[in-house]
C-alpha positions as CSV (number, residue, x, y, z in Angstrom):
1,M,-0.2,-0.5,0.1
2,A,2.7,3.0,1.0
3,G,4.5,2.9,-2.3
4,S,1.0,2.7,-4.8
5,G,-0.8,6.0,-5.8
6,E,-3.9,4.0,-5.2
7,G,-3.2,3.1,-1.6
8,N,-2.0,6.7,-0.8
9,G,-5.2,7.8,-2.3
10,M,-7.2,5.3,0.1
11,Y,-5.2,6.8,3.5
12,V,-5.9,10.4,2.2
13,L,-9.7,9.0,2.0
14,N,-9.7,7.8,5.8
15,V,-7.6,10.5,6.9
16,I,-10.5,12.9,4.8
17,V,-13.8,10.8,7.0
18,A,-12.3,10.1,10.1
19,V,-11.3,14.4,10.7
20,V,-15.5,15.1,9.8
21,L,-16.2,12.1,11.8
22,G,-14.3,12.9,14.4
23,V,-14.2,16.5,14.8
24,G,-17.9,17.0,13.9
25,F,-18.7,14.3,17.0
26,M,-16.4,16.2,19.0
27,M,-18.0,19.8,18.2
28,V,-21.4,18.6,19.1
29,G,-20.2,16.6,22.5
30,I,-18.3,19.3,23.7
31,G,-21.6,21.4,23.2
32,K,-23.3,18.8,25.4
33,L,-21.0,18.7,27.9
34,V,-20.8,22.2,29.0
35,D,-24.7,22.7,28.1
36,I,-24.2,25.2,25.0
37,K,-27.9,27.2,24.8
38,P,-28.8,25.5,21.3
39,M,-27.7,22.2,23.4
40,A,-29.6,23.2,26.4
41,K,-32.9,23.8,23.9
42,T,-32.8,20.5,22.3
43,R,-32.0,18.2,25.0
44,E,-35.2,20.5,26.8
45,H,-36.8,19.7,24.0
46,L,-36.0,15.7,23.7
47,G,-37.0,15.3,27.8
48,L,-33.7,14.8,28.7
49,P,-31.7,15.2,32.2
50,V,-28.5,17.4,32.1
51,G,-26.5,14.1,33.2
52,L,-27.3,11.9,30.7
53,F,-26.8,14.6,28.3
54,R,-23.6,15.1,29.4
55,V,-22.5,11.4,29.7
56,I,-23.9,11.6,25.7
57,G,-21.5,14.5,25.2
58,G,-18.9,13.1,26.7
59,L,-19.4,9.9,24.7
60,E,-19.3,11.4,21.7
61,V,-16.3,13.4,22.5
62,F,-14.4,10.0,23.3
63,G,-15.9,8.3,20.2
64,G,-14.4,11.3,18.2
65,A,-11.2,10.8,19.5
66,G,-11.0,7.0,19.1
67,V,-11.9,7.3,15.6
68,F,-8.7,9.8,15.3
69,L,-6.6,6.8,16.8
70,G,-7.7,4.0,14.7
71,L,-5.5,5.9,11.8
72,H,-2.7,5.0,13.6
73,Q,-1.7,1.7,11.5
74,D,-1.1,-0.3,14.7
75,L,-4.7,1.1,16.2
76,P,-7.7,0.5,13.0
77,L,-9.7,-1.7,15.3
78,I,-10.3,1.1,17.5
79,G,-11.8,3.4,15.1
80,V,-13.6,0.8,13.9
81,L,-15.0,0.6,17.6
82,A,-15.3,3.8,17.6
83,A,-17.3,4.2,14.8
84,V,-19.5,1.5,15.7
85,G,-20.3,3.1,19.1
86,L,-20.7,6.2,17.7
87,I,-23.3,4.8,14.6
88,G,-25.2,3.5,18.0
89,M,-25.6,7.3,19.5
90,T,-26.9,8.8,16.1
91,I,-29.3,5.8,16.0
92,G,-30.6,6.4,19.5
93,A,-30.5,10.2,18.0
94,A,-33.0,9.8,15.3
95,Y,-35.3,7.6,18.3
96,Y,-35.5,10.5,20.6
97,H,-36.2,13.3,17.3
98,Q,-38.7,10.6,15.8
99,K,-40.5,10.0,19.9
100,A,-40.3,14.0,20.3
101,D,-42.8,14.2,16.4
102,D,-39.5,16.0,14.8
103,A,-39.9,17.1,11.5
104,M,-36.7,15.2,9.3
105,K,-35.0,18.6,9.9
106,D,-34.2,17.7,13.2
107,W,-32.7,14.6,12.6
108,L,-31.4,15.3,9.3
109,P,-27.7,15.5,11.5
110,S,-27.6,12.6,13.1
111,V,-28.5,10.4,9.9
112,I,-25.6,11.9,8.1
113,M,-23.4,11.7,10.8
114,G,-24.6,8.0,10.8
115,S,-24.1,7.6,7.4
116,I,-20.5,9.1,7.8
117,A,-19.7,6.7,10.3
118,I,-21.2,3.6,8.4
119,F,-18.8,4.5,5.3
120,Y,-16.0,5.0,7.8
121,V,-16.1,1.7,9.2
122,I,-16.6,-0.1,5.6
123,L,-13.6,1.7,4.5
124,R,-11.1,1.1,7.3
125,I,-12.4,-2.6,6.9
126,A,-11.7,-2.4,3.1
127,T,-8.6,-1.2,3.2
128,G,-6.9,-2.8,6.8
């Protein structure tokens, strides 16, 4: 893989997807941890307690960090497992938005991030 142009292209794609996924979840997770106004509004709308919302935020931060760790050549499994956990988080988010009878626009960020996480898992498994 190291000498081939295709291998380098796949590595770049892995990095791009990991950065989008990792940064996205870490930013949202930090917002939940500190309970910034837009996140607090969502939390209240969904009827979630502050403590649970902060746990979710912490898991998102750790998941995003795990995706970054997975870029290391010796730690790809950590990235895959972190992304699988993030997929679970997005399924939970979609469930709560559906339960609150929210419009699709309110679910969309979860669906998009979940789709990116699924793509990341497939990409990491396919490229080793």
